[in-house]
Residue frames as a rotation matrix with the C-alpha (Angstrom) as fourth column:
MET 1
0.050 -0.070 0.996 9.74
0.811 0.585 0.001 -11.10
-0.583 0.808 0.086 32.97
VAL 2
-0.664 -0.446 -0.600 10.98
-0.050 -0.774 0.631 -9.05
-0.746 0.449 0.492 30.02
LYS 3
0.450 0.853 0.263 8.43
0.417 0.060 -0.907 -7.88
-0.790 0.518 -0.329 27.53
HIS 4
-0.625 -0.686 0.372 9.73
0.690 -0.264 0.674 -7.12
-0.364 0.678 0.639 23.96
VAL 5
-0.206 0.532 -0.821 8.50
-0.066 -0.845 -0.531 -3.82
-0.976 -0.055 0.209 22.68
SER 6
-0.744 -0.325 -0.584 8.81
-0.569 -0.151 0.808 -4.86
-0.350 0.934 -0.073 19.09
THR 7
-0.824 0.467 0.321 5.99
0.481 0.876 -0.041 -7.27
-0.300 0.121 -0.946 19.16
LEU 8
-0.888 0.460 0.022 3.09
-0.340 -0.687 0.643 -6.22
0.310 0.563 0.766 17.01
GLY 9
0.043 0.958 -0.285 0.28
-0.552 0.260 0.792 -8.72
0.833 0.123 0.539 18.15
ARG 10
0.606 0.309 0.733 -0.76
-0.793 0.308 0.526 -11.19
-0.063 -0.900 0.432 20.65
ASN 11
0.399 -0.504 0.766 1.37
-0.048 0.823 0.566 -14.10
-0.916 -0.263 0.305 19.45
GLY 12
-0.571 -0.821 -0.011 3.66
-0.090 0.050 0.995 -15.30
-0.816 0.569 -0.103 16.54
VAL 13
-0.422 0.474 0.773 0.87
0.871 0.450 0.199 -16.51
-0.253 0.757 -0.602 14.27
HIS 14
0.686 0.699 -0.201 -0.97
0.639 -0.711 -0.292 -13.14
-0.347 0.072 -0.935 14.52
ASP 15
0.185 -0.696 -0.693 2.23
-0.208 -0.717 0.665 -11.24
-0.960 0.021 -0.278 13.77
PHE 16
-0.752 -0.447 0.484 2.97
0.278 0.451 0.848 -13.46
-0.598 0.772 -0.215 10.76
ILE 17
0.042 0.847 0.530 -0.60
0.989 0.039 -0.141 -12.81
-0.141 0.530 -0.836 9.34
LEU 18
0.782 0.276 -0.559 -0.41
0.278 -0.957 -0.085 -9.16
-0.558 -0.089 -0.825 9.93
ILE 19
-0.235 -0.867 -0.439 3.08
-0.273 -0.375 0.886 -8.80
-0.933 0.328 -0.149 8.26
ARG 20
-0.681 -0.060 0.730 1.95
0.582 0.561 0.589 -11.03
-0.445 0.826 -0.347 5.33
ALA 21
0.341 0.926 0.160 -1.29
0.883 -0.257 -0.393 -9.06
-0.323 0.275 -0.905 4.84
SER 22
0.596 -0.164 -0.786 0.63
0.064 -0.966 0.251 -5.86
-0.800 -0.200 -0.566 4.93
ALA 23
-0.548 -0.835 0.051 3.10
-0.113 0.135 0.984 -7.16
-0.829 0.534 -0.168 2.39
ILE 24
-0.340 0.571 0.748 0.20
0.875 0.483 0.030 -8.17
-0.344 0.665 -0.663 0.10
ILE 25
0.611 0.734 -0.297 -1.32
0.646 -0.679 -0.348 -4.76
-0.457 0.021 -0.889 0.28
LEU 26
0.335 -0.585 -0.738 1.94
-0.344 -0.805 0.483 -2.99
-0.877 0.092 -0.471 -0.48
THR 27
-0.686 -0.432 0.586 2.65
0.304 0.561 0.770 -5.46
-0.661 0.706 -0.254 -3.44
LEU 28
0.025 0.784 0.620 -0.70
0.989 0.073 -0.132 -4.77
-0.149 0.616 -0.774 -5.03
TYR 29
0.801 0.267 -0.536 -0.22
0.229 -0.964 -0.138 -0.99
-0.553 -0.013 -0.833 -4.58
THR 30
-0.214 -0.928 -0.304 3.32
-0.267 -0.244 0.932 -1.11
-0.940 0.281 -0.195 -6.11
ILE 31
-0.701 0.007 0.713 1.89
0.614 0.513 0.600 -3.03
-0.362 0.858 -0.364 -9.16
TYR 32
0.485 0.873 -0.051 -0.92
0.786 -0.461 -0.411 -0.47
-0.383 0.159 -0.910 -9.32
ILE 33
0.556 -0.370 -0.744 1.61
-0.248 -0.928 0.277 2.44
-0.793 0.030 -0.608 -9.55
CYS 34
-0.628 -0.776 0.054 3.96
-0.140 0.180 0.974 0.57
-0.765 0.604 -0.222 -11.96
GLY 35
-0.281 0.534 0.797 1.01
0.892 0.452 0.012 -0.25
-0.353 0.714 -0.604 -14.13
PHE 36
0.732 0.494 -0.469 0.09
0.376 -0.868 -0.325 3.49
-0.568 0.062 -0.821 -14.22
PHE 37
0.141 -0.823 -0.550 3.62
-0.433 -0.551 0.713 4.39
-0.890 0.138 -0.434 -15.26
LEU 38
-0.679 -0.354 0.643 3.79
0.271 0.693 0.668 1.63
-0.682 0.628 -0.374 -17.91
MET 39
-0.036 0.862 0.505 0.45
0.942 0.199 -0.272 2.58
-0.335 0.466 -0.819 -19.36
ALA 40
0.704 0.389 -0.594 0.81
0.373 -0.915 -0.156 6.29
-0.604 -0.112 -0.789 -19.23
GLY 41
0.499 -0.598 0.627 4.05
0.691 -0.161 -0.704 6.72
0.522 0.785 0.333 -21.16
ASP 42
-0.624 -0.682 0.381 5.49
0.457 -0.714 -0.530 10.14
0.634 -0.157 0.758 -20.53
VAL 43
0.285 0.745 -0.603 4.02
0.929 -0.060 0.366 11.34
0.237 -0.664 -0.709 -17.21
GLY 44
-0.622 -0.317 0.716 3.74
0.170 -0.947 -0.272 15.12
0.764 -0.048 0.643 -16.68
TYR 45
-0.971 0.225 0.078 1.87
-0.159 -0.372 -0.914 17.12
-0.177 -0.901 0.397 -13.92
MET 46
-0.275 0.948 -0.158 -1.47
-0.961 -0.268 0.066 16.73
0.021 0.170 0.985 -15.50
GLN 47
0.068 0.208 -0.976 -1.24
-0.252 0.950 0.185 12.96
0.965 0.233 0.117 -15.80
TRP 48
-0.751 -0.371 -0.546 0.01
0.386 0.426 -0.819 12.63
0.536 -0.825 -0.176 -12.30
ASN 49
-0.847 0.507 0.164 -2.69
-0.479 -0.590 -0.651 15.01
-0.233 -0.629 0.741 -10.96
GLY 50
-0.116 0.783 -0.611 -5.26
-0.856 0.233 0.461 13.11
0.503 0.577 0.643 -12.89
PHE 51
-0.288 -0.234 -0.929 -4.03
0.051 0.965 -0.259 9.89
0.956 -0.122 -0.266 -11.33
PHE 52
-0.890 -0.146 -0.432 -4.41
0.409 0.162 -0.898 11.09
0.201 -0.976 -0.084 -7.87
ASP 53
-0.690 0.723 -0.034 -7.74
-0.704 -0.680 -0.204 12.61
-0.171 -0.117 0.978 -8.67
SER 54
-0.496 0.463 -0.734 -9.13
-0.381 0.644 0.663 9.22
0.780 0.609 -0.143 -9.67
PHE 55
0.496 0.825 0.270 -11.81
-0.618 0.118 0.777 7.39
0.609 -0.553 0.569 -7.69
LEU 56
0.624 -0.307 -0.719 -9.43
0.484 0.874 0.047 4.62
0.613 -0.377 0.694 -6.47
GLN 57
-0.533 -0.844 -0.067 -6.93
0.532 -0.272 -0.802 7.17
0.658 -0.463 0.594 -4.96
LYS 58
-0.422 0.333 0.843 -9.58
-0.519 -0.851 0.077 9.40
0.743 -0.405 0.532 -3.39
TYR 59
0.504 0.734 0.455 -11.64
-0.831 0.267 0.488 6.61
0.237 -0.624 0.745 -1.70
SER 60
0.076 -0.393 -0.916 -8.94
-0.030 0.918 -0.396 3.98
0.997 0.058 0.058 -0.87
LEU 61
0.723 0.297 -0.624 -8.70
0.521 0.359 0.774 2.52
0.454 -0.885 0.105 2.53
TRP 62
0.024 -0.784 -0.620 -5.24
0.985 -0.088 0.148 4.14
-0.171 -0.614 0.770 3.38
SER 63
-0.480 -0.250 0.841 -6.09
0.520 -0.853 0.043 7.62
0.707 0.458 0.539 2.20
HIS 64
0.536 0.753 0.382 -8.41
0.007 -0.456 0.890 8.33
0.844 -0.475 -0.250 5.28
């Protein structure tokens, strides 16, 4: 029997949920970044550095 290498999980439902959860996380992060740019106005090095020094950026789940 041929096994597909591209499968992520145990079955189709698991793969669907995993992909949707990943899409939600990426969408929320994109909104977060866009919100920063909209609220900050002209972004220079100091604003960008301050943004990544913030609590949410240092202790987010994907930064470890």
